[in-house]
C-alpha positions as CSV (number, residue, x, y, z in Angstrom):
1,M,45.9,36.1,4.9
2,M,42.4,34.6,4.6
3,N,40.7,34.0,8.0
4,K,38.6,31.0,8.8
5,S,35.3,32.7,8.3
6,D,36.3,33.8,4.8
7,S,36.7,30.1,3.8
8,V,33.9,28.4,5.8
9,W,31.0,30.8,5.4
10,P,31.2,30.9,1.6
11,L,30.9,27.1,1.6
12,I,28.0,27.1,4.0
13,L,26.2,29.7,1.9
14,L,27.1,27.8,-1.3
15,G,25.3,24.8,0.1
16,A,22.3,27.0,0.8
17,V,22.3,28.4,-2.8
18,T,22.5,24.8,-4.2
19,T,19.7,23.6,-1.9
20,F,17.5,26.6,-2.8
21,S,17.9,25.9,-6.5
22,L,17.2,22.2,-6.3
23,V,14.2,22.5,-3.9
24,N,12.5,25.1,-6.1
25,N,13.1,23.1,-9.2
26,L,11.6,20.0,-7.5
27,V,8.6,22.0,-6.3
28,W,8.0,23.5,-9.8
29,L,8.3,20.0,-11.5
30,L,5.9,18.5,-8.9
31,I,3.3,21.2,-9.6
32,D,3.6,21.2,-13.4
33,T,1.8,18.3,-15.2
34,R,1.9,19.5,-18.8
35,P,3.4,17.2,-21.4
36,P,7.0,17.8,-22.7
37,R,7.1,20.3,-25.5
38,W,8.7,20.2,-29.0
39,D,12.4,19.3,-28.9
40,E,12.1,18.3,-25.2
41,A,9.7,15.5,-26.2
42,H,12.1,14.4,-28.9
43,Y,15.0,14.0,-26.5
44,L,12.9,12.2,-24.0
45,T,11.8,9.8,-26.8
46,M,15.4,9.2,-27.6
47,S,16.2,8.5,-24.0
48,L,13.4,5.9,-23.9
49,K,14.7,4.2,-27.0
50,Y,18.2,4.0,-25.4
51,H,16.6,2.5,-22.3
52,D,14.7,-0.1,-24.3
53,S,18.0,-1.0,-26.1
54,F,19.7,-1.5,-22.7
55,L,16.9,-3.7,-21.4
56,S,16.8,-5.8,-24.6
57,G,20.6,-6.3,-25.1
58,G,22.6,-4.8,-22.2
59,I,25.5,-2.4,-22.5
60,M,26.6,-3.4,-26.0
61,S,23.1,-2.9,-27.4
62,L,23.0,0.5,-25.6
63,V,26.3,1.5,-27.2
64,R,25.1,0.5,-30.7
65,S,21.9,2.4,-30.2
66,L,23.8,5.5,-29.1
67,L,25.7,5.4,-32.4
68,A,22.7,4.7,-34.6
69,V,19.3,5.8,-33.2
70,D,19.7,9.5,-33.8
71,P,22.4,10.4,-36.4
72,L,21.5,14.1,-36.3
73,R,22.0,15.0,-32.6
74,P,24.7,13.9,-30.1
75,P,23.4,11.3,-27.6
76,L,24.8,12.4,-24.3
77,V,21.8,14.1,-22.6
78,P,19.2,11.4,-23.6
79,A,21.7,8.7,-22.6
80,L,22.2,10.2,-19.1
81,A,18.6,9.5,-18.4
82,V,19.0,5.8,-18.8
83,P,20.5,5.2,-15.3
84,L,17.8,7.2,-13.8
85,Y,15.1,5.2,-15.5
86,I,16.8,2.0,-14.1
87,M,16.9,3.4,-10.5
88,L,13.6,5.3,-10.5
89,E,11.0,4.9,-13.3
90,R,10.4,5.7,-16.9
91,S,9.1,9.2,-16.8
92,A,9.9,12.7,-17.8
93,D,10.4,13.7,-14.1
94,S,13.0,11.0,-13.7
95,A,14.8,12.2,-16.8
96,L,14.9,15.7,-15.5
97,G,17.1,14.4,-12.7
98,V,19.8,14.8,-15.2
99,N,19.3,18.6,-15.0
100,L,19.2,18.5,-11.2
101,L,22.6,16.9,-11.2
102,A,23.9,19.2,-13.9
103,F,22.7,22.2,-11.8
104,V,24.9,21.0,-8.9
105,F,27.9,20.7,-11.2
106,L,27.2,24.1,-12.7
107,I,27.0,25.8,-9.3
108,L,30.1,24.1,-8.1
109,A,32.1,24.8,-11.2
110,V,31.1,28.5,-11.2
111,Y,32.0,28.8,-7.5
112,G,35.3,27.1,-8.1
113,L,36.1,29.4,-11.0
114,G,35.3,32.5,-9.1
115,A,37.2,31.3,-6.0
116,R,40.2,30.4,-8.1
117,L,40.3,33.7,-9.9
118,A,39.5,36.0,-7.0
119,S,38.2,34.8,-3.7
120,P,35.6,32.4,-2.2
121,W,33.2,35.3,-1.8
122,S,33.5,36.0,-5.5
123,G,32.8,32.4,-6.2
124,L,29.8,32.4,-4.0
125,L,28.3,35.5,-5.6
126,A,29.0,34.1,-9.1
127,A,27.3,30.8,-8.1
128,F,24.3,32.7,-6.8
129,L,24.0,34.9,-9.8
130,V,24.2,32.1,-12.3
131,S,21.6,30.1,-10.5
132,T,19.1,33.0,-10.6
133,Y,19.6,34.0,-14.2
134,P,16.2,33.4,-16.0
135,G,18.0,31.5,-18.8
136,I,19.5,29.1,-16.3
137,F,16.6,28.3,-14.0
138,G,14.1,28.4,-16.9
139,L,15.9,25.8,-19.0
140,S,16.9,23.7,-16.0
141,R,13.2,22.6,-16.0
142,L,13.2,21.3,-19.5
143,F,14.9,18.2,-20.9
144,L,17.0,20.0,-23.5
145,L,20.7,19.9,-24.5
146,E,21.5,23.5,-23.7
147,F,21.4,23.3,-19.9
148,V,23.8,20.4,-19.6
149,D,25.9,22.1,-22.2
150,A,26.1,25.2,-19.9
151,A,27.2,23.0,-17.0
152,L,29.9,21.4,-19.2
153,V,31.2,24.8,-20.4
154,A,31.4,26.0,-16.7
155,A,33.4,22.8,-15.9
156,F,35.6,23.4,-18.9
157,L,36.4,27.0,-17.8
158,Y,37.2,25.8,-14.2
159,L,39.4,23.0,-15.4
160,L,41.2,25.2,-18.0
161,V,42.2,27.5,-15.2
162,R,43.2,24.6,-13.0
163,T,45.5,23.3,-15.8
164,E,47.7,26.4,-15.3
165,V,48.2,26.6,-19.1
166,F,48.5,22.8,-19.3
167,S,51.3,22.5,-16.9
168,R,49.3,20.1,-14.7
169,T,48.5,16.6,-15.9
170,G,45.5,15.7,-13.8
171,P,43.4,18.7,-14.6
172,S,44.5,18.5,-18.3
173,I,43.1,14.9,-18.6
174,A,39.9,16.0,-16.8
175,L,39.6,18.9,-19.2
176,G,39.9,16.5,-22.2
177,A,37.1,14.4,-20.7
178,V,34.9,17.5,-20.4
179,I,35.6,18.5,-24.0
180,G,34.7,15.0,-25.2
181,F,31.4,15.0,-23.2
182,G,30.7,18.5,-24.5
183,L,31.1,17.4,-28.1
184,L,28.7,14.5,-27.3
185,C,26.3,17.0,-25.8
186,R,26.0,19.6,-28.6
187,T,27.7,20.1,-31.9
188,F,28.0,23.8,-31.1
189,F,30.1,23.1,-27.9
190,P,33.4,24.1,-29.6
191,V,32.0,27.7,-30.2
192,F,31.9,28.2,-26.4
193,V,35.4,26.9,-25.7
194,V,37.5,27.9,-28.7
195,G,38.2,31.4,-27.4
196,P,39.4,30.5,-23.9
197,L,41.2,27.5,-25.3
198,G,43.0,29.6,-27.9
199,I,44.0,32.2,-25.2
200,S,45.3,29.4,-22.9
201,L,47.3,27.8,-25.7
202,Y,48.8,31.2,-26.6
203,A,49.8,31.6,-22.9
204,A,51.3,28.1,-23.0
205,W,53.3,29.0,-26.1
206,R,54.6,32.1,-24.4
207,E,55.8,30.1,-21.4
208,W,57.4,27.6,-23.7
209,R,59.4,30.4,-25.3
210,V,60.4,31.7,-21.9
211,S,61.4,28.2,-20.7
212,R,63.5,27.7,-23.8
213,R,65.5,30.9,-23.1
214,M,65.9,29.9,-19.4
215,H,66.6,26.2,-20.2
216,T,64.3,25.0,-17.4
217,G,63.3,21.8,-19.3
218,T,59.8,21.8,-17.9
219,T,57.8,23.1,-20.8
220,P,57.6,19.9,-22.9
221,R,55.1,18.8,-20.2
222,V,52.8,21.5,-21.4
223,W,52.5,20.0,-24.9
224,V,52.3,16.4,-23.5
225,N,49.4,17.5,-21.3
226,G,47.7,19.2,-24.2
227,A,48.1,16.1,-26.3
228,L,46.7,14.0,-23.5
229,A,43.6,16.3,-23.3
230,L,43.2,16.0,-27.0
231,L,43.5,12.3,-27.0
232,V,40.9,11.9,-24.2
233,A,38.5,14.2,-26.0
234,C,38.8,12.4,-29.3
235,G,38.6,9.0,-27.7
236,L,35.2,9.9,-26.2
237,A,33.6,11.9,-29.1
238,A,35.2,10.4,-32.2
239,P,33.2,7.2,-32.4
240,W,29.9,9.0,-32.7
241,Y,31.1,11.7,-35.0
242,V,32.9,9.4,-37.3
243,T,29.8,7.2,-37.6
244,N,27.5,10.1,-38.2
245,M,29.7,12.7,-39.8
246,V,27.7,13.3,-43.0
247,P,24.2,13.6,-41.4
248,V,25.3,15.7,-38.5
249,I,27.2,18.2,-40.7
250,T,24.2,18.4,-43.0
251,R,21.8,18.9,-40.2
252,S,24.0,21.5,-38.4
253,L,24.3,23.6,-41.5
254,S,20.6,23.4,-42.1
255,A,19.9,24.4,-38.5
256,A,22.3,27.3,-38.8
257,Y,21.8,28.6,-42.3
258,G,19.3,26.4,-44.2
259,A,15.7,25.4,-44.1
260,E,15.6,24.8,-40.3
261,A,16.8,28.3,-39.7
262,V,13.8,30.0,-41.4
263,G,11.7,31.9,-38.9
264,Y,14.3,31.8,-36.1
265,G,16.0,35.0,-36.9
266,P,16.5,37.8,-39.5
267,S,17.2,37.0,-43.1
268,N,20.2,39.4,-42.9
269,P,21.6,39.1,-39.3
270,L,24.6,41.4,-39.9
271,T,22.7,44.7,-40.0
272,L,23.1,47.1,-37.0
273,H,19.4,46.7,-36.2
274,A,19.6,42.9,-36.1
275,I,22.7,42.9,-34.0
276,V,21.3,45.3,-31.4
277,N,18.0,43.4,-31.4
278,Y,19.8,40.1,-30.7
279,F,21.7,41.6,-27.9
280,I,18.5,43.0,-26.3
281,I,16.8,39.6,-26.7
282,F,19.7,37.9,-25.0
283,A,19.7,40.3,-22.1
284,N,15.9,40.1,-21.7
285,L,15.7,36.3,-21.6
286,H,19.0,35.3,-20.0
287,T,20.3,37.9,-17.6
288,T,17.6,40.6,-17.6
289,P,18.7,44.1,-18.6
290,F,19.7,44.9,-15.0
291,G,21.9,41.9,-14.9
292,M,23.5,42.8,-18.2
293,V,24.2,46.4,-17.0
294,M,25.9,44.9,-13.9
295,F,28.0,42.6,-16.1
296,L,29.2,45.4,-18.4
297,L,30.0,47.6,-15.4
298,A,31.9,44.7,-13.8
299,A,33.8,44.0,-17.0
300,V,35.0,47.6,-17.2
301,I,36.1,47.5,-13.5
302,L,38.1,44.3,-14.1
303,W,39.7,45.5,-17.3
304,M,40.9,48.6,-15.4
305,K,42.2,46.5,-12.5
306,W,43.6,43.4,-14.1
307,S,45.1,45.1,-17.2
308,S,47.4,46.9,-14.8
309,L,48.7,43.6,-13.3
310,P,51.7,41.7,-14.7
311,S,50.0,39.4,-17.2
312,K,53.3,37.6,-18.0
313,V,53.4,36.2,-14.5
314,H,52.3,32.5,-14.3
315,V,48.5,32.3,-13.7
316,D,48.9,30.3,-10.5
317,R,50.9,33.0,-8.8
318,I,48.4,35.9,-8.8
319,K,44.7,36.4,-8.3
320,G,43.6,37.9,-11.5
321,S,45.5,39.1,-14.6
322,L,44.9,40.3,-18.1
323,Y,45.2,36.7,-19.2
324,L,42.4,35.6,-17.0
325,F,40.2,38.5,-17.9
326,L,40.6,37.7,-21.6
327,L,40.0,34.0,-21.0
328,L,36.7,34.8,-19.4
329,F,35.6,37.6,-21.7
330,S,36.3,35.4,-24.8
331,A,34.0,32.8,-23.4
332,F,31.2,35.4,-23.8
333,V,32.3,37.4,-26.9
334,V,33.2,34.6,-29.3
335,P,29.8,32.8,-29.0
336,L,27.9,36.1,-29.1
337,V,29.6,37.1,-32.3
338,F,29.1,33.7,-33.8
339,F,25.4,33.4,-33.0
340,T,24.7,37.0,-33.9
341,S,26.0,36.3,-37.4
342,L,23.6,33.3,-38.0
343,P,20.2,33.5,-39.6
344,S,19.1,31.0,-36.9
345,Q,19.0,32.9,-33.6
346,D,17.2,30.7,-31.2
347,P,17.9,32.5,-27.9
348,K,18.6,29.3,-25.9
349,N,21.6,28.4,-28.1
350,I,23.8,30.9,-26.3
351,L,22.9,29.9,-22.8
352,P,26.4,28.5,-22.0
353,V,27.9,32.0,-21.9
354,L,26.2,32.7,-18.6
355,P,28.8,31.1,-16.3
356,A,31.5,33.4,-17.6
357,I,29.1,36.4,-17.3
358,A,28.3,35.5,-13.7
359,V,32.0,35.1,-12.7
360,I,33.0,38.4,-14.4
361,T,30.1,40.2,-12.7
362,A,30.9,38.8,-9.2
363,C,34.7,39.4,-9.5
364,G,34.2,42.9,-10.8
365,L,31.7,44.1,-8.2
366,L,33.6,42.6,-5.3
367,S,36.8,44.3,-6.5
368,L,35.3,47.8,-6.0
369,R,37.3,49.9,-3.6
370,S,34.4,52.0,-2.4
371,L,32.7,49.9,0.3
372,P,29.4,51.8,0.2
373,M,29.1,51.5,-3.6
374,K,30.1,47.8,-3.3
375,K,27.3,47.1,-0.8
376,I,24.7,49.0,-2.9
377,L,25.5,47.2,-6.1
378,I,25.9,43.7,-4.7
379,G,22.8,44.2,-2.5
380,S,20.8,45.4,-5.5
381,C,22.0,42.3,-7.5
382,I,20.9,39.9,-4.8
383,V,17.5,41.5,-4.3
384,W,16.8,41.8,-8.0
385,S,17.9,38.3,-8.7
386,L,15.7,36.8,-6.0
387,F,12.7,38.9,-7.2
388,Q,13.3,37.9,-10.9
389,F,13.7,34.2,-9.8
390,W,10.4,34.3,-7.9
391,I,8.3,35.9,-10.7
392,G,9.9,33.7,-13.3
393,T,9.1,30.6,-11.2
394,Y,5.8,31.2,-9.4
395,G,4.7,34.7,-10.5
396,L,3.0,37.5,-8.6
397,R,-0.6,38.4,-9.2
398,E,0.1,42.1,-8.4
399,L,2.3,42.4,-11.4
400,P,1.2,42.8,-15.1
401,N,0.4,39.6,-16.9
402,N,3.8,39.1,-18.6
403,E,6.1,42.1,-18.7
404,V,6.9,45.7,-18.1
405,R,8.9,47.2,-21.0
406,F,10.2,50.3,-22.6
407,Q,10.8,50.9,-26.3
408,L,14.0,52.2,-28.0
409,G,12.5,53.8,-31.1
410,S,11.5,50.5,-32.8
411,P,8.9,47.9,-31.9
412,H,11.6,45.3,-32.0
413,L,14.1,47.0,-29.7
414,V,12.4,46.5,-26.4
415,P,14.3,45.9,-23.2
416,L,12.1,44.3,-20.5
417,I,12.2,46.0,-17.1
418,I,10.2,43.1,-15.5
419,Y,9.6,39.7,-17.2
420,Q,7.0,37.6,-15.4
421,A,6.8,34.1,-16.7
422,P,3.5,33.6,-18.6
423,M,1.1,30.8,-18.1
424,I,1.6,29.8,-21.8
425,P,5.3,29.4,-22.6
426,G,6.8,32.1,-24.7
427,V,10.4,30.9,-25.0
428,W,11.1,28.6,-22.0
429,L,9.9,30.5,-18.9
430,S,6.4,29.6,-17.9
431,L,4.5,29.2,-14.6
432,P,3.7,25.7,-13.6
433,R,0.3,24.3,-14.3
434,R,-1.6,21.2,-13.5
435,D,-3.0,20.6,-17.0
436,N,-4.1,17.4,-18.8
437,W,-3.6,17.6,-22.5
438,K,-5.3,14.2,-23.0
439,I,-2.5,12.8,-25.2
440,P,-2.5,9.3,-23.5
441,E,-6.3,9.3,-23.8
442,V,-6.2,10.0,-27.5
443,L,-3.6,7.3,-28.0
444,S,-5.6,4.9,-26.0
445,R,-8.6,5.5,-28.2
446,I,-6.5,4.8,-31.2
447,T,-4.9,1.5,-29.9
448,E,-7.9,0.0,-28.1
449,V,-10.4,-0.3,-30.9
450,S,-12.0,-3.6,-30.7
451,T,-13.4,-6.1,-28.2
452,G,-12.1,-9.6,-27.7
453,L,-14.1,-12.7,-27.0
454,N,-14.0,-12.2,-23.3
455,G,-15.0,-8.5,-23.6
456,S,-11.5,-7.1,-23.1
457,R,-10.1,-4.3,-25.3
458,V,-7.8,-5.6,-28.0
459,M,-4.9,-3.5,-29.3
460,V,-4.6,-3.0,-33.0
461,P,-1.4,-3.8,-35.0
462,Q,1.1,-1.2,-36.1
463,A,-0.6,2.1,-37.2
464,V,0.5,5.4,-38.6
465,V,-0.7,8.5,-36.7
466,A,-0.5,12.0,-38.2
467,V,-0.5,14.8,-35.7
468,V,-1.5,17.9,-37.7
469,P,-1.0,20.9,-35.3
470,D,2.3,22.1,-34.0
471,H,1.4,23.5,-30.6
472,P,3.9,23.4,-27.7
473,F,1.8,20.8,-25.8
474,F,0.1,19.2,-28.8
475,N,2.4,18.1,-31.6
476,M,4.1,15.2,-33.2
477,N,7.0,15.0,-30.8
478,N,5.0,14.8,-27.6
479,Y,2.6,12.2,-29.2
480,A,5.6,10.2,-30.2
481,Y,7.0,10.4,-26.7
482,Y,3.9,9.0,-25.1
483,S,3.7,6.4,-27.8
484,V,7.2,5.1,-27.0
485,L,6.6,5.6,-23.3
486,G,3.6,3.2,-23.5
487,R,5.4,0.9,-26.0
488,L,2.4,1.4,-28.3
489,P,2.6,0.0,-31.9
490,L,2.4,3.4,-33.5
491,Q,4.4,5.5,-35.9
492,V,3.8,9.2,-35.3
493,E,4.5,11.8,-38.0
494,H,3.7,15.4,-38.9
495,P,2.0,16.0,-42.2
496,G,2.3,19.4,-43.9
497,D,5.7,20.2,-42.6
498,P,6.4,23.9,-43.6
499,R,9.8,22.8,-44.9
500,D,8.2,20.3,-47.3
501,P,7.3,21.8,-50.7
502,A,4.5,19.2,-50.9
503,G,3.0,20.3,-47.6
504,G,-0.2,21.6,-49.1
505,H,-0.9,18.4,-51.1
506,Y,-3.2,17.0,-48.4
507,K,-4.1,13.7,-50.2
508,A,-0.4,12.9,-50.7
509,Q,0.5,14.0,-47.2
510,L,-2.1,11.6,-45.7
511,R,-1.3,8.6,-47.9
512,G,-0.5,5.6,-45.7
513,V,-1.9,7.3,-42.6
514,D,-4.3,5.4,-40.4
515,F,-5.3,8.2,-38.0
516,A,-5.1,11.9,-38.0
517,V,-5.3,14.1,-34.9
518,V,-6.3,17.8,-35.1
519,K,-6.9,20.5,-32.6
520,T,-9.5,23.3,-32.6
521,G,-8.5,26.8,-31.5
522,D,-4.9,27.7,-31.1
523,V,-2.7,25.3,-33.0
524,G,0.7,27.0,-32.3
525,P,2.9,29.4,-34.1
526,A,1.7,30.3,-37.6
527,L,5.2,29.7,-39.0
528,L,4.9,26.0,-38.0
529,N,1.3,25.6,-39.1
530,P,0.9,27.0,-42.6
531,H,-1.2,24.0,-43.8
532,N,-3.2,23.3,-40.6
533,E,-6.4,24.9,-41.6
534,G,-6.4,23.4,-45.1
535,M,-5.6,20.0,-43.7
536,V,-8.5,20.2,-41.3
537,Q,-10.9,21.2,-44.0
538,F,-9.7,18.4,-46.2
539,L,-10.2,15.8,-43.4
540,R,-13.8,16.9,-42.9
541,S,-14.6,16.4,-46.6
542,P,-15.7,13.0,-48.0
543,A,-12.8,13.1,-50.5
544,S,-10.3,12.7,-47.8
545,G,-11.2,9.1,-47.0
546,F,-11.3,9.8,-43.3
547,V,-14.1,10.0,-40.8
548,E,-14.2,11.6,-37.4
549,I,-14.5,9.2,-34.5
550,P,-15.9,10.1,-31.1
551,P,-15.4,11.3,-28.5
552,R,-13.8,14.8,-28.8
553,F,-11.3,15.5,-26.0
554,P,-11.6,18.9,-24.2
555,L,-8.2,20.5,-23.7
556,P,-7.0,23.0,-21.0
557,D,-6.9,26.0,-23.4
558,G,-10.7,25.6,-24.2
559,S,-10.1,23.8,-27.5
560,E,-10.8,20.2,-28.4
561,A,-8.7,17.3,-29.7
562,V,-10.4,15.7,-32.7
563,L,-9.5,12.2,-34.0
564,Y,-10.0,11.0,-37.6
565,A,-9.6,7.4,-38.8
566,A,-9.0,6.3,-42.4
567,L,-11.8,4.3,-44.1
568,G,-10.6,0.7,-44.4
569,H,-9.3,0.7,-40.9
570,P,-11.5,-1.1,-38.4
571,L,-12.1,2.0,-36.3
572,G,-12.9,4.1,-39.3
573,D,-15.2,1.5,-40.8
574,D,-17.0,1.2,-37.4
575,A,-17.5,5.0,-37.2
576,Q,-18.7,5.1,-40.8
577,H,-21.2,2.3,-40.1
578,T,-22.4,4.1,-37.0
579,L,-22.9,7.3,-38.9
580,G,-24.7,5.5,-41.7
581,G,-27.1,3.9,-39.3
582,L,-28.2,7.3,-37.8
């Protein structure tokens, strides 16, 4: 029988884990002043557009915008920022409150899952581990879809276990809601739930067969509850998917196999080398190799223990069974196999497997019979997790700049012993910096170009701005974000997209453009900037029809932002006149 301390202390310590995670995220966000990067800036821009729709026309206008503004990506995460904008302010920090709330749900769901499957102490250890995985705390500081997706997958697993193979109505309806929201979060959400859902439905089918033989008359409730879950999920997700079915399928296939997948993985992902490399990258960036070793060890321990238990017994009557082990393990294996097989292998896509990994690790280590070995392994996990969390959040000057590694016979097979977050973001981990990338200043120079009768600055009408480089903090998306944030009359685009066959035709790419923004020095990954140098050289030539306008804006990496205006535009003509008079 569980004593009082075994039920109270885990909850107290769970509160400490949650507070620790939230406080450190808040501190990191307060220190960091860099602009949102790449996709993060796009989702923030969508959230601002949804907010503007709500302000202009209320709830119905917001609903219409959710269905129409972005037909390529589900709207849940950007939409969740709208209430925060209303309560707080329109800013990226306010939007990241979505992640703080999702972090709480993630920790609670993982704790509940571990406690349900084994014990409150297993739930506590699982919650601690998942909150200190680099993939989790790194992506919790960026406004992307994957982090909320991970929280929803954790909630799905917890509720799936609570349904007791769909024999309980309340948890089944809640499960349907989570599935619906998951589909509205990411189109890849089904990949993370199809394995556990399939195993649970198989268990429900087996119980149905048993009940038919025993004539209990209770099993039809299983199928009714399953139908209710399906109905709720479809009711939430169907309107958006029916409206945007063609573009979302086209874009998803392009992201997984087509033009958008180029450069994000091997051309042939099904070779042994590519598979091992993907697994190593996953361990390096999400769990650390040490965390992955603990997971695999715990999985073996659980398999040996739970496979010996009577798996046919109803899941609510025992703590742990082969059914439960397979349910959790499928939540890791199915997505891993799926994403390993894709040419597009963006590491953050597989983040939602971490809740299952944390629960398996915690349950396995705490089920060890040898008390000394249990203390050593769990103590090592706690110390290592806190160390990795600290160097991934704030860094240590005593350590090497980025990482300590060892090589497995190939320059690509490199497990990282220590991974310290770099100052410049590699994937998603980076140390916080108080940098000003001068994007609002450049946009102000573009929009305030003339002087009114009373000497005030007058804003120009609608203008097209081409942002040439594709640097994490200096690209089309973050310029578009600040433009929408300031409600500026600008249309921002990226000329020379590497996926565009006409990307190197500079004159055609700049047709209709009023302003072009370039950057000296580092312009971002070469894959994303194949035409940058040629575009800059063209802008400098008289044949371009553009002229540089002062001033140049110094950037934190030692480079400069340079602004060009088209001749025929008032600012371009003013600059040309000034140069001609020198």
